[in-house]
C-alpha positions in Angstrom: 37.1 73.7 1.7 34.9 76.6 2.8 33.6 77.3 6.3 30.4 79.2 6.9 30.3 81.4 10.0 26.7 82.0 11.1 26.4 85.4 12.9 29.5 86.3 10.8 28.7 90.0 11.0 28.5 90.0 14.7 31.2 90.9 17.3 32.4 87.3 17.9 31.5 85.9 14.4 33.4 88.6 12.5 36.5 87.9 14.6 36.1 84.2 13.6 35.8 85.1 10.0 39.0 87.1 10.1 40.8 84.3 12.0 39.7 81.9 9.2 41.0 84.1 6.4 44.1 84.9 8.4 44.8 81.1 8.6 44.4 80.9 4.8 41.0 79.2 4.9 38.0 80.1 2.8 35.1 81.7 4.6 31.5 82.9 4.0 29.5 84.9 6.5 25.8 84.4 7.1 23.9 87.0 9.2 20.5 88.6 9.2 22.1 91.9 10.6 19.6 92.0 13.5 22.6 92.7 15.8 25.5 92.4 13.4 27.1 95.0 11.1 27.9 94.7 7.5 31.0 96.7 8.0 32.4 94.1 10.4 32.7 91.6 7.5 36.1 92.1 5.8 36.4 92.8 2.1 36.4 89.8 -0.1 34.3 87.6 2.2 30.8 86.9 0.9 28.0 88.0 3.2 24.7 86.0 2.9 22.0 88.2 4.4 19.4 85.8 5.8 18.3 84.2 9.1 19.3 80.7 10.1 15.6 80.1 10.4 15.3 80.4 6.6 16.3 76.8 5.7 16.0 77.0 2.0 18.1 80.1 1.8 20.7 78.7 4.1 20.9 75.4 2.1 21.2 77.3 -1.1 24.0 79.5 0.2 25.9 76.4 1.4 25.6 74.8 -2.0 26.5 78.0 -3.9 29.7 78.6 -1.8 30.7 74.9 -1.5 30.5 74.9 2.3 32.0 71.9 3.9 31.8 73.0 7.6 30.0 75.5 9.8 31.1 77.6 12.8 27.8 78.4 14.4 28.0 81.8 16.3 24.5 83.1 15.5 21.9 83.2 18.2 20.1 85.2 20.9 22.9 85.7 23.5 21.3 87.8 26.2 20.8 85.6 29.3 18.9 88.2 31.4 16.7 89.2 28.5 16.0 85.6 27.7 14.0 85.3 30.9 11.6 88.0 29.5 11.6 86.4 26.0 11.8 82.7 26.4 9.9 81.8 23.2 12.1 84.1 21.1 15.2 82.6 22.7 14.2 79.1 22.0 13.1 79.9 18.5 16.5 81.5 17.6 18.8 79.1 19.5 17.0 75.8 19.3 14.8 75.9 16.3 17.5 77.8 14.4 20.0 75.2 15.2 17.6 72.4 14.0 17.1 74.2 10.7 20.8 74.7 10.3 21.5 71.0 10.9 18.9 70.1 8.3 20.6 72.5 5.8 24.0 71.1 6.6 22.8 67.5 5.9 21.1 68.6 2.7 24.2 70.5 1.4 26.7 67.8 2.5 28.4 70.0 5.1 29.7 67.5 7.6 31.7 69.5 10.2 30.3 71.8 13.0 31.9 74.0 15.6 29.2 75.2 18.0 29.6 78.4 20.0 27.9 77.2 23.3 28.1 78.9 26.6 29.3 78.3 30.2 25.7 79.5 31.0 24.9 75.8 30.8 26.5 75.4 34.3 24.2 77.9 36.0 25.7 78.7 39.5 28.3 76.0 40.0 29.2 74.7 43.4 32.9 74.3 42.6 35.6 77.0 42.5 36.9 75.8 39.1 34.5 74.5 36.5 35.5 71.6 34.3 33.8 69.9 31.4 32.5 67.3 33.9 30.8 69.9 36.2 27.1 69.2 36.3 25.0 71.4 34.0 22.2 73.3 35.7 21.3 76.3 33.6 19.3 79.0 35.2 18.0 81.0 32.2 16.2 80.2 28.9 19.5 81.2 27.2 21.6 78.7 29.2 18.9 76.0 28.7 18.8 76.7 24.9 22.5 76.2 24.6 22.5 72.9 26.5 19.6 71.7 24.4 21.6 72.7 21.4 24.5 70.6 22.6 22.1 67.6 23.0 20.6 68.2 19.6 24.1 68.2 18.0 25.0 65.0 19.9 21.9 63.2 18.7 22.4 64.3 15.1 26.0 63.0 15.2 24.7 59.7 16.4 21.9 59.6 13.8 24.3 60.2 10.9 27.1 57.9 12.2 27.8 55.3 9.6 25.9 57.1 6.9 27.2 58.4 3.6 27.3 61.9 5.1 28.4 61.7 8.8 28.6 64.7 11.1 31.6 65.6 13.3 31.0 68.3 15.8 32.3 70.0 19.0 30.9 72.6 21.3 32.9 75.4 22.9 31.7 76.8 26.2 32.8 80.2 27.4 31.9 83.0 29.8 32.6 86.7 29.2 34.1 87.6 25.9 35.8 91.0 25.8 38.3 93.1 23.9 38.9 93.4 20.2 41.4 92.3 17.7 40.7 95.1 15.2 40.0 98.8 15.4 36.8 98.5 13.3 35.1 95.7 15.4 33.6 96.3 18.8 31.2 94.8 21.2 27.9 96.6 20.6 25.8 94.6 23.2 23.6 96.8 25.4 24.0 94.3 28.2 27.7 93.4 28.5 30.0 94.9 31.1 32.6 96.6 29.0 30.3 98.5 26.7 28.0 99.4 29.6 30.9 100.9 31.5 32.3 102.7 28.5 28.8 104.2 27.8 28.5 105.4 31.4 31.9 107.2 31.2 31.1 108.7 27.8 27.9 110.1 29.3 29.8 111.6 32.2 28.2 109.1 34.6 29.7 106.8 37.2 29.7 103.0 36.6 28.3 100.8 39.4 29.5 97.7 41.2 26.7 95.6 42.5 27.9 94.3 45.8 31.3 94.5 47.5 30.7 92.1 50.3 31.1 88.8 48.6 33.5 86.1 49.8 36.2 87.0 47.3 39.6 88.7 47.7 38.3 92.2 47.2 34.6 91.6 48.0 33.4 91.9 44.4 32.2 89.2 42.1 34.8 87.2 40.2 34.1 86.3 36.6 36.0 84.6 33.7 36.9 87.1 31.0 38.5 85.9 27.8 39.8 87.9 24.8 37.8 87.6 21.6 40.9 87.0 19.5 41.9 84.1 21.6 38.4 82.7 21.4 38.3 83.1 17.6 41.7 81.4 17.3 40.4 78.3 19.0 37.3 78.1 16.9 39.5 78.1 13.9 41.9 75.6 15.4 38.9 73.2 16.0 37.9 73.6 12.4 41.5 72.8 11.3 41.6 69.8 13.5 38.4 68.5 12.0 39.7 69.0 8.5 42.8 67.0 9.4 40.5 64.2 10.7 41.4 64.6 14.3 38.8 63.4 16.8 37.7 66.1 19.2 35.8 66.0 22.5 32.1 66.8 22.4 32.6 69.9 24.6 35.4 72.2 25.7 35.6 75.0 28.2 37.4 78.1 27.1 38.3 79.6 30.5 41.1 81.5 32.1 41.5 79.3 35.1 41.9 82.3 37.3 39.1 84.9 36.9 39.0 88.7 37.4 37.0 90.7 39.9 34.7 93.4 38.9 36.8 95.9 40.9 39.9 94.8 39.0 38.0 95.5 35.8 37.1 99.0 37.0 40.7 99.7 38.0 41.9 98.7 34.6 39.3 100.8 32.9 40.4 103.9 34.9 44.0 103.3 34.0 43.4 102.7 30.3 40.9 105.5 29.7 42.6 107.9 32.0 39.2 108.9 33.3 39.4 109.3 37.0 36.4 107.7 38.6 35.4 105.7 41.7 32.6 103.2 40.9 29.6 103.7 43.2 28.6 100.6 45.2 25.0 99.4 44.7 23.3 96.5 46.6 23.9 92.9 45.3 21.7 91.8 42.4 19.7 88.6 43.0 21.2 85.5 41.5 24.8 86.9 41.2 27.2 84.1 42.4 30.4 85.2 44.0 32.7 83.4 41.6 32.4 81.6 38.2 35.7 80.5 36.7 36.4 77.6 34.3 39.6 75.8 33.4 40.6 75.7 29.8 43.1 72.8 30.2 41.5 70.3 27.9 41.0 73.0 25.2 44.6 73.9 25.6 45.6 70.4 24.9 43.3 69.9 21.9 42.4 73.1 20.1 45.3 75.6 20.9 43.3 77.4 23.5 45.3 80.0 25.5 44.1 83.1 27.3 47.0 85.2 26.1 45.7 88.7 27.0 45.9 90.1 30.5 43.2 92.3 31.9 44.7 95.6 30.9 45.1 94.4 27.3 41.5 93.2 27.3 40.3 96.7 28.4 42.7 98.6 26.1 41.7 96.8 22.9 38.0 97.1 23.8 38.4 100.8 24.5 40.5 101.4 21.3 37.7 100.0 19.1 34.7 101.3 21.0 33.0 104.2 19.2 33.5 107.2 21.5 30.3 108.7 22.6 28.4 105.5 21.9 
């Protein structure tokens, strides 16, 4: 059995590939390298350089490598930028998934683990998000992920009882940070950790946007999870599928507690040994005070555990981050 990881040369996808091979499972990476890096793909793992929008190439790669399941990490993941580029976002995340599902059906690959997003919840009205929390996405990115979940659900229904049924689950998560390997890092120009590291490398002071929220220290609280823990549960879900275990349609991969922006800044100062005090800027429009999810269901079913504390998250991210980048 071989699992294809779309976006397998990206920050999250390459961790998933290494988690697969570390579990003794066969993997192939597919990536157009628009935001991924060839060097992130470990030696011995085939890299198919194409877009998920190229259906014939994807189908051919699945057949060539005997793919039986897909962990779908590819996509346009920038929520803020998606507001400026809605057509591009939908093309990559919705049309791309549709093409992928067609390719899977054509190649006989009947298992799918979908990297979704807690962005489907928008600004929740509860302190702790569960899988039953209403979905009210507030960006084209969040909307595209929710539509993707619907598309997968409908494809599962359509193929039920056929000669080639589809089993699938979607994993929703918030802020993915850290690194499991010295040669893999988060290269996103929009995520908090690389943004803070870049400011420090340039001799500038990172900013906190708002310190007057109704939280313990006045700064926003977010749900940060380590990329290695995330990758492990993607692979655990794949293993459960191979064993014939029925999984829920969706799972939250959350910490259940959350971390404030100020706590992140304090950990960065400790880990980097760069003495700085973040400057305080006005609140940004649309930033909720707190977004935290429970991972209890995923803990029961797909071995989810947020096993890294804040300092470890920062330390592993800093160790892998290209200094001066």
